[in-house]
C-alpha positions in Angstrom: 14.6 11.8 35.7 12.4 14.5 37.1 14.2 17.1 34.9 13.5 15.0 31.8 9.8 14.6 32.7 9.5 18.4 33.4 11.2 19.2 30.0 9.0 16.7 28.2 5.9 18.2 29.8 7.0 21.7 28.9 7.6 20.7 25.4 4.1 19.0 25.1 2.4 22.1 26.4 4.2 24.2 24.0 3.4 21.9 21.0 -0.3 21.8 22.0 -0.4 25.6 22.4 1.2 26.0 18.9 -1.3 23.5 17.4 -4.3 25.5 18.8 -2.9 28.7 17.5 -2.2 27.3 14.0 -5.6 25.5 13.9 -7.4 28.7 13.4 -5.1 30.1 10.9 -5.3 28.9 7.2 -2.0 27.4 6.2 -0.2 28.5 3.0 -0.5 24.9 1.5 -2.9 22.4 0.3 -2.1 18.7 0.4 1.7 19.4 1.0 2.0 21.8 -1.9 3.3 25.1 -0.2 3.3 28.6 -1.5 6.9 29.4 -2.5 7.8 25.9 -3.1 10.0 25.0 -5.9 8.5 23.5 -9.1 10.7 20.4 -8.7 9.7 19.9 -5.1 6.0 20.6 -6.0 6.2 17.9 -8.8 7.8 15.4 -6.7 5.0 15.7 -4.0 2.3 15.8 -6.7 3.6 12.6 -8.4 3.2 10.9 -5.1 -0.6 11.8 -4.8 -1.5 12.0 -8.4 -0.9 12.3 -12.2 -0.3 15.3 -14.3 -3.4 15.8 -16.5 -2.1 18.7 -18.5 0.1 21.8 -18.6 -1.6 25.0 -19.6 0.7 27.8 -20.6 4.2 27.0 -19.2 3.5 27.9 -15.7 0.2 26.3 -14.9 -0.7 22.6 -14.3 -3.6 20.5 -13.6 -3.2 17.3 -11.6 -5.7 14.4 -11.0 -5.4 13.6 -7.4 -6.0 10.1 -5.7 -7.9 11.3 -2.8 -11.5 10.8 -1.7 -12.3 14.4 -1.2 -10.2 16.2 -3.8 -10.3 15.4 -7.5 -7.8 17.8 -8.8 -5.1 20.4 -7.9 -4.4 23.3 -10.0 -0.8 24.7 -9.5 0.6 28.0 -10.8 4.1 29.1 -10.8 5.7 32.4 -10.6 8.4 33.5 -13.1 11.1 31.9 -10.8 9.1 28.6 -11.0 8.0 28.7 -7.4 4.4 27.9 -6.4 2.3 31.1 -6.6 -1.2 29.5 -6.1 -2.7 26.0 -5.4 -6.4 25.4 -6.0 -8.2 22.1 -4.8 -11.3 21.0 -6.5 -13.7 18.9 -4.4 -14.5 15.5 -5.8 -18.1 15.3 -7.1 -19.9 12.5 -5.1 -17.0 12.3 -2.5 -17.1 13.0 1.1 -17.9 16.8 1.2 -15.6 19.3 2.7 -17.0 22.0 5.1 -15.7 25.6 5.0 -14.6 25.3 8.6 -12.6 22.2 7.7 -10.0 24.5 6.1 -10.1 27.5 8.5 -11.7 29.3 11.4 -15.0 30.8 10.0 -14.9 33.8 12.4 -12.0 35.3 10.5 -13.4 35.0 7.1 -14.8 37.7 4.8 -18.2 36.1 3.7 -20.0 37.0 0.5 -23.3 35.3 -0.9 -24.2 36.4 -4.4 -27.4 34.6 -5.5 -26.4 31.3 -4.0 -22.8 31.5 -4.9 -20.8 31.5 -1.7 -17.4 32.8 -1.3 -15.3 33.1 1.9 -11.9 34.9 2.1 -9.2 34.9 4.5 -6.5 37.6 4.3 -3.3 36.4 6.2 -0.7 38.9 7.0 3.1 38.1 6.6 4.6 36.3 9.6 7.8 34.6 10.4 8.7 32.4 7.5 5.6 33.3 5.3 4.8 36.1 3.0 1.2 37.4 3.0 -1.2 35.2 1.5 -5.0 34.7 0.9 -7.2 31.6 1.1 -10.5 31.7 -0.9 -13.2 29.1 -0.7 -16.2 28.9 -3.2 -19.3 26.8 -3.4 -23.2 26.7 -4.0 -23.8 25.5 -0.4 -23.6 27.5 2.8 -21.8 24.8 4.6 -19.8 22.8 1.8 -17.2 24.0 -0.5 -16.7 23.1 -4.1 -13.1 24.5 -4.4 -10.6 26.4 -2.4 -7.3 28.1 -3.0 -4.3 29.6 -1.4 -2.3 32.1 -3.2 0.4 34.8 -2.8 -0.9 38.2 -2.0 0.2 40.9 -4.4 3.1 42.8 -3.0 3.6 46.1 -4.4 
């Protein structure tokens, strides 16, 4: 019994440490749509949270999302029909999304061009994930209007 409690305690500590580490790093997904996910898997997830509005060119889609904070997801696919990028559009009049809701601001490159705010996070490749970038835009210094995750160009 003591051994089980000790193992459980070690597991919980490890879980909480990994959650703290990941909390500051932007994740390569938005609303369950992950970079590299197959088109079939992405569409299955998207159908559970919204409806296809339109398909532009063969490898880009616009989805209306049933969420208080996000109105649309734009999804782009690479030539192998794997998710190349996902962009979330904040819902006008909905609960606002702060830049720091999506990632730690300390690691962001910040730009302000005449009231247009852009925050960029460059994430290096790590186990299980290729390098990617997260970009958030808005006209407010605290609240975003859209944010995207996309694969970094690998040359």
